[in-house]
C-alpha positions as CSV (number, residue, x, y, z in Angstrom):
1,X,-1.7,-5.4,-20.0
2,X,1.7,-6.0,-18.2
3,X,4.7,-5.7,-20.1
4,X,6.4,-8.8,-21.8
5,X,9.4,-8.4,-19.5
6,X,10.2,-10.2,-16.5
7,X,7.5,-10.1,-13.7
8,X,7.8,-6.7,-11.9
9,X,8.7,-8.2,-8.4
10,X,10.2,-5.3,-6.3
11,X,12.7,-6.0,-3.5
12,X,11.2,-3.6,-0.9
13,X,14.3,-4.3,1.3
14,X,16.6,-2.1,-0.8
15,X,16.7,1.3,-2.2
16,X,15.1,4.8,-1.2
17,X,12.1,4.1,1.3
18,X,9.9,7.1,0.7
19,X,9.9,7.1,-3.1
20,X,9.7,3.4,-3.3
21,X,6.8,3.4,-0.9
22,X,4.8,6.1,-3.0
23,X,5.5,4.3,-6.3
24,X,4.3,1.0,-4.8
25,X,1.2,2.5,-3.6
26,X,0.0,4.3,-6.5
27,X,-1.3,1.3,-8.4
28,X,-3.2,0.2,-5.2
29,X,-4.8,3.6,-5.0
30,X,-5.6,3.5,-8.7
31,X,-7.2,0.1,-8.4
32,X,-9.3,1.3,-5.4
33,X,-10.6,4.2,-7.5
34,X,-11.3,1.8,-10.4
35,X,-13.4,-0.4,-8.2
36,X,-15.3,2.4,-6.9
37,X,-16.0,3.9,-10.2
38,X,-17.0,0.4,-11.5
39,X,-19.5,0.1,-8.8
40,X,-21.0,3.6,-9.6
41,X,-21.2,2.8,-13.4
42,X,-23.1,-0.5,-12.7
43,X,-25.4,1.3,-10.4
44,X,-26.2,3.7,-13.1
45,X,-27.1,0.9,-15.6
46,X,-29.2,-0.9,-13.0
47,X,-31.0,2.0,-11.3
48,X,-31.2,4.4,-14.3
49,X,-32.7,1.6,-16.7
50,X,-34.3,-1.1,-14.6
51,X,-35.7,1.3,-11.9
52,X,-35.7,1.6,-8.1
53,X,-36.7,-2.0,-7.4
54,X,-33.9,-3.4,-9.3
55,X,-31.2,-1.0,-7.7
56,X,-32.7,-1.9,-4.3
57,X,-32.2,-5.6,-5.2
58,X,-28.5,-5.1,-6.0
59,X,-27.9,-3.0,-3.1
60,X,-29.3,-5.6,-0.6
61,X,-27.6,-8.4,-2.3
62,X,-24.2,-6.7,-2.4
63,X,-24.5,-6.2,1.3
64,X,-24.2,-10.0,1.6
65,X,-21.3,-9.9,-0.8
66,X,-19.5,-7.1,1.1
67,X,-19.8,-9.0,4.4
68,X,-18.3,-12.2,2.8
69,X,-15.4,-10.3,1.3
70,X,-14.8,-8.5,4.6
71,X,-14.7,-11.8,6.4
72,X,-12.1,-13.1,3.8
73,X,-10.2,-10.0,3.7
74,X,-8.1,-10.8,6.9
75,X,-7.0,-14.2,5.7
76,X,-5.9,-12.5,2.4
77,X,-4.0,-10.0,4.4
78,X,-2.5,-12.8,6.4
79,X,-1.2,-14.4,3.2
80,X,0.1,-11.1,2.0
81,X,2.2,-10.8,5.0
82,X,3.4,-14.4,5.1
83,X,4.6,-14.1,1.4
84,X,6.0,-10.7,1.9
85,X,8.2,-12.0,5.0
86,X,9.3,-14.9,3.0
87,X,10.2,-12.8,-0.1
88,X,12.2,-10.3,2.3
89,X,14.1,-13.3,3.7
90,X,14.8,-14.4,0.1
91,X,13.0,-17.7,0.8
92,X,11.1,-18.6,-2.4
93,X,10.5,-22.2,-1.1
94,X,8.7,-20.8,1.9
95,X,6.6,-18.2,-0.2
96,X,5.6,-21.2,-2.5
97,X,4.6,-23.2,0.5
98,X,2.4,-20.3,1.6
99,X,0.9,-19.7,-1.8
100,X,0.0,-23.5,-2.3
101,X,-1.6,-24.0,1.2
102,X,-3.4,-20.6,1.0
103,X,-4.7,-21.4,-2.7
104,X,-6.2,-24.7,-1.5
105,X,-7.6,-23.1,1.6
106,X,-9.3,-20.0,-0.2
107,X,-10.5,-22.5,-3.0
108,X,-12.2,-24.8,-0.8
109,X,-13.9,-22.0,1.5
110,X,-15.0,-20.2,-1.6
111,X,-16.6,-23.4,-3.1
112,X,-18.3,-24.2,0.2
113,X,-19.7,-20.6,0.2
114,X,-21.0,-20.9,-3.3
115,X,-22.6,-24.4,-2.7
116,X,-24.1,-23.3,0.5
117,X,-25.1,-19.7,-0.4
118,X,-26.9,-20.4,-3.7
119,X,-29.9,-22.4,-2.3
120,X,-30.0,-19.8,0.7
121,X,-30.3,-16.6,-1.5
122,X,-34.0,-16.2,-0.8
123,X,-33.6,-16.8,2.9
124,X,-30.7,-14.3,3.3
125,X,-32.9,-11.7,1.5
126,X,-35.9,-12.2,3.7
127,X,-33.7,-11.9,6.8
128,X,-32.5,-8.6,5.5
129,X,-36.3,-7.4,5.2
130,X,-35.7,-6.8,1.5
131,X,-38.8,-5.0,0.1
132,X,-41.4,-7.3,-1.6
133,X,-41.1,-5.6,-4.9
134,X,-37.2,-6.1,-4.9
135,X,-37.1,-9.6,-3.3
136,X,-37.3,-11.8,-6.5
137,X,-34.8,-9.6,-8.4
138,X,-32.6,-9.7,-5.3
139,X,-32.6,-13.5,-4.9
140,X,-31.9,-13.9,-8.7
141,X,-28.9,-11.3,-8.6
142,X,-27.6,-12.9,-5.4
143,X,-27.6,-16.6,-6.6
144,X,-25.4,-15.5,-9.6
145,X,-23.2,-13.6,-7.3
146,X,-22.7,-16.7,-5.2
147,X,-21.6,-18.7,-8.3
148,X,-19.1,-15.9,-9.0
149,X,-17.6,-16.1,-5.4
150,X,-14.8,-18.6,-6.3
151,X,-13.8,-16.5,-9.0
152,X,-13.9,-13.3,-7.1
153,X,-12.0,-14.7,-4.0
154,X,-9.3,-16.5,-6.0
155,X,-8.6,-13.4,-8.0
156,X,-8.3,-11.2,-4.8
157,X,-6.2,-13.9,-3.4
158,X,-3.7,-14.0,-6.1
159,X,-3.5,-10.3,-6.4
160,X,-2.7,-10.1,-2.6
161,X,0.1,-12.6,-3.0
162,X,1.5,-10.5,-5.9
163,X,1.6,-7.5,-3.7
164,X,3.4,-9.2,-0.9
165,X,5.9,-10.3,-3.5
166,X,6.4,-6.7,-4.3
167,X,4.4,-6.3,-7.5
168,X,1.4,-3.9,-7.5
169,X,1.5,-3.2,-11.1
170,X,0.3,-6.6,-12.3
171,X,-2.8,-6.6,-10.0
172,X,-3.7,-3.1,-11.4
173,X,-3.5,-4.1,-15.0
174,X,-5.6,-7.1,-14.4
175,X,-8.2,-5.3,-12.3
176,X,-8.4,-2.8,-15.1
177,X,-9.3,-5.7,-17.3
178,X,-12.0,-6.7,-14.8
179,X,-13.4,-3.2,-14.7
180,X,-13.4,-2.7,-18.5
181,X,-15.1,-6.0,-19.0
182,X,-17.7,-5.6,-16.2
183,X,-18.6,-2.0,-17.7
184,X,-18.8,-3.4,-21.3
185,X,-20.9,-6.5,-20.4
186,X,-23.3,-4.8,-18.1
187,X,-25.4,-3.3,-20.8
188,X,-25.0,-6.2,-23.1
189,X,-26.2,-8.8,-20.7
190,X,-29.0,-6.5,-19.0
191,X,-30.7,-5.5,-22.2
192,X,-29.4,-8.3,-24.7
193,X,-28.3,-7.9,-28.2
194,X,-28.4,-10.3,-31.2
195,X,-28.2,-13.8,-30.0
196,X,-27.3,-12.7,-26.4
197,X,-30.6,-12.9,-24.4
198,X,-31.7,-10.0,-22.0
199,X,-31.0,-11.1,-18.4
200,X,-32.2,-7.9,-16.6
201,X,-30.7,-7.5,-13.1
202,X,-29.2,-10.9,-13.3
203,X,-27.2,-9.7,-16.3
204,X,-25.3,-7.4,-14.1
205,X,-24.3,-10.1,-11.8
206,X,-23.4,-12.3,-14.9
207,X,-21.2,-9.4,-16.1
208,X,-19.3,-9.6,-12.7
209,X,-18.8,-13.4,-12.9
210,X,-17.5,-13.2,-16.7
211,X,-15.4,-10.4,-16.0
212,X,-13.7,-11.9,-13.0
213,X,-13.5,-15.4,-14.7
214,X,-11.9,-14.0,-17.8
215,X,-9.5,-11.8,-16.0
216,X,-8.5,-14.5,-13.4
217,X,-7.8,-17.0,-16.3
218,X,-5.6,-14.3,-18.0
219,X,-3.8,-13.6,-14.8
220,X,-2.9,-17.3,-14.4
221,X,-1.9,-17.5,-18.1
222,X,0.4,-14.4,-17.7
223,X,2.1,-15.9,-14.5
224,X,2.7,-19.2,-16.3
225,X,3.9,-17.8,-19.6
226,X,6.3,-15.3,-17.8
227,X,7.7,-18.0,-15.6
228,X,6.8,-16.1,-12.4
229,X,9.0,-17.1,-9.5
230,X,6.1,-18.0,-7.4
231,X,4.4,-20.1,-10.2
232,X,3.9,-23.7,-8.9
233,X,4.4,-26.1,-11.7
234,X,3.4,-29.7,-12.3
235,X,6.4,-31.1,-10.5
236,X,5.4,-29.0,-7.4
237,X,1.9,-29.8,-7.1
238,X,2.5,-31.3,-3.7
239,X,2.7,-27.8,-2.4
240,X,-1.0,-27.6,-2.7
241,X,-1.4,-30.0,0.2
242,X,-2.4,-28.0,3.0
243,X,0.3,-27.2,5.7
244,X,-1.5,-27.2,8.8
245,X,0.9,-24.7,10.5
246,X,0.2,-22.2,7.8
247,X,-3.6,-22.9,7.7
248,X,-3.6,-22.2,11.6
249,X,-1.9,-18.9,11.1
250,X,-4.2,-17.9,8.3
251,X,-7.1,-18.4,10.5
252,X,-5.6,-17.2,14.0
253,X,-4.0,-14.0,12.3
254,X,-6.5,-13.5,9.6
255,X,-9.6,-13.5,11.6
256,X,-8.9,-10.5,13.7
257,X,-8.0,-8.4,10.7
258,X,-11.4,-9.5,9.2
259,X,-13.2,-8.8,12.4
260,X,-12.1,-5.1,12.1
261,X,-14.0,-4.5,8.9
262,X,-17.0,-6.2,10.6
263,X,-16.8,-3.7,13.3
264,X,-16.5,-0.8,11.1
265,X,-19.5,-2.0,9.0
266,X,-21.6,-2.4,12.2
267,X,-20.5,1.0,13.6
268,X,-21.6,2.7,10.2
269,X,-24.9,0.9,10.6
270,X,-25.3,2.3,14.0
271,X,-24.4,5.9,13.0
272,X,-26.6,5.8,10.1
273,X,-29.5,4.7,12.4
274,X,-28.9,7.7,14.5
275,X,-28.8,10.0,11.4
276,X,-32.0,8.7,10.0
277,X,-33.8,9.6,13.3
278,X,-33.2,13.4,12.1
279,X,-35.2,13.0,8.9
280,X,-34.7,12.8,5.2
281,X,-32.8,16.2,5.0
282,X,-30.1,15.2,7.3
283,X,-29.8,11.6,6.1
284,X,-29.4,12.6,2.4
285,X,-26.7,15.2,3.5
286,X,-24.9,12.5,5.3
287,X,-25.2,10.2,2.4
288,X,-23.8,12.8,0.1
289,X,-20.7,13.4,2.5
290,X,-20.3,9.6,2.8
291,X,-19.8,9.3,-1.2
292,X,-16.9,11.9,-0.6
293,X,-15.4,10.3,2.3
294,X,-15.2,7.0,0.2
295,X,-12.5,8.8,-2.0
296,X,-10.8,10.6,0.8
297,X,-9.9,7.6,2.7
298,X,-8.4,5.9,-0.5
299,X,-4.8,7.4,-0.2
300,X,-4.7,6.2,3.4
301,X,-5.9,2.8,2.6
302,X,-3.5,2.4,-0.3
303,X,-0.5,3.8,1.6
304,X,-1.4,1.5,4.6
305,X,-1.5,-1.6,2.2
306,X,1.8,-0.6,0.8
307,X,3.3,-0.1,4.1
308,X,2.2,-3.5,5.4
309,X,3.7,-5.4,2.5
310,X,7.0,-3.2,2.5
311,X,7.3,-3.6,6.3
312,X,6.7,-7.3,6.1
313,X,9.5,-7.8,3.7
314,X,11.9,-5.9,5.8
315,X,10.7,-8.0,8.7
316,X,11.6,-11.0,6.9
317,X,15.0,-9.6,6.1
318,X,15.5,-8.5,9.8
319,X,16.0,-4.8,8.7
320,X,14.1,-3.1,11.6
321,X,15.5,0.3,10.9
322,X,13.8,0.2,7.4
323,X,10.6,-1.1,9.3
324,X,10.7,2.1,11.3
325,X,11.5,4.3,8.3
326,X,8.5,2.7,6.3
327,X,6.3,3.7,9.1
328,X,7.6,7.4,9.0
329,X,7.5,7.7,5.4
330,X,3.9,6.2,5.4
331,X,2.7,8.6,7.9
332,X,4.3,11.6,6.0
333,X,2.8,10.5,2.6
334,X,-0.7,10.1,4.1
335,X,-0.6,13.5,5.9
336,X,0.6,15.1,2.5
337,X,-1.8,13.1,0.1
338,X,-4.8,13.0,2.5
339,X,-4.3,16.4,3.9
340,X,-4.1,18.0,0.4
341,X,-7.4,16.2,-0.7
342,X,-9.2,17.3,2.4
343,X,-8.1,20.9,1.9
344,X,-9.3,20.7,-1.8
345,X,-12.6,19.3,-0.9
346,X,-13.3,21.8,2.0
347,X,-12.5,24.6,-0.5
348,X,-14.8,23.1,-3.2
349,X,-17.5,21.4,-1.1
350,X,-20.4,23.4,-2.3
351,X,-19.6,22.2,-5.7
352,X,-18.6,18.6,-5.1
353,X,-21.3,17.9,-2.5
354,X,-23.7,19.3,-5.1
355,X,-22.9,16.2,-7.4
356,X,-24.6,13.9,-5.2
357,X,-27.8,16.2,-4.2
358,X,-30.6,17.5,-6.3
359,X,-30.1,21.2,-7.5
360,X,-31.2,23.6,-4.9
361,X,-31.4,21.0,-2.1
362,X,-31.8,22.3,1.3
363,X,-29.6,19.3,2.3
364,X,-26.5,21.1,0.7
365,X,-26.0,23.5,3.6
366,X,-26.4,20.6,6.0
367,X,-23.7,18.4,4.3
368,X,-21.2,21.3,4.1
369,X,-21.7,21.8,7.7
370,X,-21.1,18.2,8.8
371,X,-18.4,17.8,6.2
372,X,-16.5,20.7,7.8
373,X,-16.7,19.0,11.2
374,X,-16.0,15.4,10.4
375,X,-13.7,15.3,7.3
376,X,-10.5,16.1,9.3
377,X,-10.9,12.8,11.0
378,X,-9.5,11.0,8.0
379,X,-6.1,12.6,8.5
380,X,-6.1,10.6,11.9
381,X,-7.5,7.6,10.2
382,X,-4.7,7.6,7.7
383,X,-2.1,7.7,10.5
384,X,-3.8,4.8,12.3
385,X,-4.2,2.8,9.1
386,X,-0.4,3.1,8.3
387,X,0.8,2.2,11.7
388,X,-1.6,-0.6,12.2
389,X,-0.3,-2.0,8.8
390,X,3.1,-1.8,10.0
391,X,2.6,-3.6,13.2
392,X,0.5,-6.3,11.7
393,X,3.5,-6.9,9.3
394,X,5.1,-8.8,12.2
395,X,1.8,-10.9,13.1
396,X,0.6,-8.4,15.9
397,X,-3.1,-8.4,15.0
398,X,-4.8,-8.5,18.2
399,X,-4.0,-5.2,19.7
400,X,-4.9,-3.0,16.5
401,X,-8.1,-4.9,16.6
402,X,-8.8,-4.0,20.2
403,X,-7.9,-0.4,19.5
404,X,-10.2,-0.2,16.6
405,X,-12.9,-1.7,18.8
406,X,-12.4,0.8,21.4
407,X,-12.2,3.6,19.0
408,X,-15.5,2.6,17.4
409,X,-17.6,1.0,20.0
410,X,-16.2,2.5,23.1
411,X,-15.8,6.2,21.8
412,X,-17.6,6.9,18.5
413,X,-20.9,5.3,18.9
414,X,-21.3,6.2,22.6
415,X,-20.1,9.9,22.0
416,X,-22.5,10.3,19.1
417,X,-25.4,9.0,21.3
418,X,-24.7,10.6,24.5
419,X,-23.6,14.1,23.5
420,X,-26.8,14.6,21.6
421,X,-28.7,16.2,24.5
422,X,-26.0,18.9,24.5
423,X,-24.8,19.1,20.9
424,X,-27.9,17.9,19.0
425,X,-27.1,16.2,15.6
426,X,-23.6,17.8,15.7
427,X,-22.8,15.1,18.3
428,X,-22.8,12.5,15.6
429,X,-20.4,14.6,13.4
430,X,-18.0,15.3,16.2
431,X,-17.8,11.8,17.2
432,X,-15.7,11.2,14.1
433,X,-12.8,13.4,15.0
434,X,-12.9,12.6,18.6
435,X,-12.8,8.8,18.2
436,X,-10.2,9.1,15.4
437,X,-7.9,11.2,17.4
438,X,-8.2,8.6,20.2
439,X,-7.3,5.8,17.9
440,X,-4.3,7.5,16.7
441,X,-3.0,8.3,20.2
442,X,-3.6,4.5,21.1
443,X,-1.8,3.2,18.0
444,X,1.0,5.7,18.5
445,X,1.5,4.6,22.2
446,X,1.4,0.7,21.0
447,X,3.9,1.5,18.3
448,X,6.2,3.3,20.5
449,X,6.1,0.9,23.7
450,X,4.2,-2.1,22.6
451,X,5.7,-5.5,22.0
452,X,4.7,-5.8,18.4
453,X,8.3,-6.3,17.3
454,X,8.4,-9.6,19.0
455,X,5.2,-11.0,17.5
456,X,5.2,-13.8,14.8
457,X,3.0,-14.8,11.9
458,X,4.1,-18.5,12.0
459,X,4.9,-19.6,15.6
460,X,8.3,-21.1,14.6
461,X,9.5,-18.0,12.6
462,X,12.2,-16.2,14.3
463,X,13.2,-12.6,13.8
464,X,15.4,-10.6,16.2
465,X,14.1,-7.1,16.6
466,X,17.7,-6.0,17.5
467,X,19.7,-4.7,14.4
468,X,22.1,-7.2,13.2
469,X,25.8,-6.2,12.9
470,X,25.5,-6.3,9.1
471,X,22.6,-3.9,9.3
472,X,24.4,-1.6,11.6
473,X,27.3,-1.6,9.0
474,X,24.7,-0.6,6.5
475,X,24.8,-4.1,4.7
476,X,21.9,-6.5,3.9
477,X,21.8,-9.2,6.7
478,X,21.9,-12.8,5.8
479,X,18.4,-13.9,4.8
480,X,16.5,-15.4,7.5
481,X,14.7,-18.6,7.1
482,X,11.1,-18.6,8.1
483,X,10.8,-21.9,9.3
484,X,12.5,-24.6,11.2
485,X,13.3,-22.9,14.6
486,X,11.8,-23.2,18.0
487,X,8.7,-21.0,19.0
488,X,9.4,-17.9,21.3
489,X,7.1,-18.5,24.2
490,X,7.7,-14.9,25.1
491,X,6.6,-13.4,21.8
492,X,4.2,-10.6,22.3
493,X,0.7,-10.6,20.8
494,X,1.1,-14.2,19.9
495,X,-1.9,-16.4,20.3
496,X,-1.6,-18.6,23.6
497,X,-0.8,-21.7,21.8
498,X,2.1,-20.2,19.9
499,X,4.5,-22.1,22.2
500,X,2.8,-25.4,21.4
501,X,4.7,-27.8,19.3
502,X,4.1,-27.5,15.7
503,X,5.1,-30.2,13.2
504,X,7.9,-29.7,10.9
505,X,7.3,-27.8,7.6
506,X,7.3,-29.6,4.5
507,X,10.5,-29.2,2.5
508,X,8.4,-28.0,-0.5
509,X,10.4,-27.8,-3.8
């Protein structure tokens, strides 16, 4: 659990950039690994002890959960960036305004999803063509998951706020608590023990609900007891009244970031459909490679998330040289970490791919072949993810979404399909490096020549992309207030209504 010392908020506008970025990113990376391992352990309990029908049920129900989480991811990232900009500007009052409005917004949406989703669980599983043997199990599992959604979303929301405030250690410790509780509760609630009844597949979902509920409660208690700077006390409850300008920003800026996950998921479905046409041997080889690629992309995702928070704080402080330095450090860290992991996997791929395939499987040679072609694409993916995180830190969210759409649906899927007459199944594997290289070239061009430095998260939040005299002299600039100025109608990548009149922000505390 976190230390009893003061909350570990980190001012990302000061100090060495590269080492600070890596230290800031490591807890995010560890958290990503924890979540993947947790999912694997839960799958072992369900599939290994309850059978294929139960495992299929949880897989189908979790697809609904992943879609909902993906839709909310963008709004969570928008909150992260708004808080980080406010913290970089040393504007605690604005950070609390964002926190209060976002908490209300997240809470209401999650409650609506829970209330609407619970009675629709059977219909949703029918729509997904869940096998008849798994249908009642999937429905029962999904109903409990819908009850858990408010806790899942609010836990994710609070940890995103903390990362924006410069703290990645606290989210990691409480995520560790979630994972430990979930792993411990799964066998207890699945099989029962003593007075605890055996819930079967519902027990796995109940474990998720209880683990997130207890950890979220513990996180809130810790923030209150440690007098966290962003804690909203009883005298500040008015901050939970939604600020319409902030709500609008969460939706307008958050949705494009959420859409990116949807596009990735749909593209992966299209790729899997093409792979399935080549039979079980190829499909199982691809599935084994996907298991490895889940871990290969984790360093890039952690570094990209850290770059976004770090860049947003420096945007809020007006330190544009540090924003550019953050991008350079992030790209270098990605090349070193992801590149080393790729090289290690290529050297040991016969062994590591064998973890996911039966002994002596003919799929192993296919998996090694496609892995050698496609795994290098994650080096390009990492650079794209880092630069996208940096440019989004200003509020420039539309162009990264368009670039991803072009790479996935304008290049990857068409290349995989149209090159098959000449390359056969190898066209699918080559589509990964081709599209990834194209995406990195597009984001590099946008980073170099695009207008992302003039974008805004809030329409009335000014920040001058030209270095201030204090910055030129090597001194921190005077903190920039995130509210109260007129909108810049020329801001690039802002939404069309960004020059419209926005009501004055509330004075907060």
